[in-house]
C-alpha positions, -999 to +999 in steps of 0.1 A: +367+498-635+395+473-609+392+472-578+426+467-555+403+445-531+395+418-546+408+383-543+419+391-504+392+376-488+413+351-468+440+374-461+414+399-447+399+377-426+435+376-406+428+415-398+411+425-362+380+434-367+389+472-360+417+474-383+390+460-407+358+485-401+388+516-406+394+497-435+360+502-445+362+538-436+389+545-448+373+541-479+345+562-472+364+596-462+383+592-496+347+591-512+329+618-492+355+644-503+356+631-538+317+644-542+324+680-556+350+671-575+348+634-595+313+616-591+334+583-604+360+587-580+334+588-556+311+553-567+352+540-567+356+540-532+322+532-520+326+498-544+356+496-525+345+495-489+315+473-502+340+444-511+357+451-477+319+448-457+313+414-481+350+402-469+339+411-431+302+394-436+319+364-444+342+364-415+328+343-381+346+373-362+311+394-368+294+369-365+275+378-333+269+415-354+261+408-386+232+423-384+244+452-373+269+450-401+247+441-428+227+475-415+260+497-423+265+482-456+225+487-462+229+523-451+265+522-478+244+509-504+220+541-500+251+564-507+243+555-543+210+564-547+196+592-550+182+590-515+203+574-487+200+570-453+221+597-441+249+617-451+287+603-454+292+617-419+261+600-405+270+567-419+311+567-413+299+577-375+278+544-377+304+520-390+333+534-361+304+522-335+302+494-350+342+482-333+348+495-302+378+499-302+378+510-338+360+538-317+391+540-294+416+542-322+394+569-339+387+590-304+422+591-296+438+604-332+412+633-331 
């Protein structure tokens, strides 16, 4: 399976934290839309979100929120199991709460 996000780590770190988390959320929303249709696409988008999260974990701008970011990554990983920590919506909401600016952006969109 090819991942479009491999090799973009340095460029991804140049994005602000809101853009980074919103890209992860975008992949999770895409995954949630395919749950009833195509499990391979669900996995692909979850793996994409995990790759982006790994880039964020390496990024120094997340150092103060590293524990929360690691917990969020664990929750995203749980979506690949038969015992997820929550629904897609719950986990997506938790991710949005990691960054105040991302929350404000999405609040204005809805």
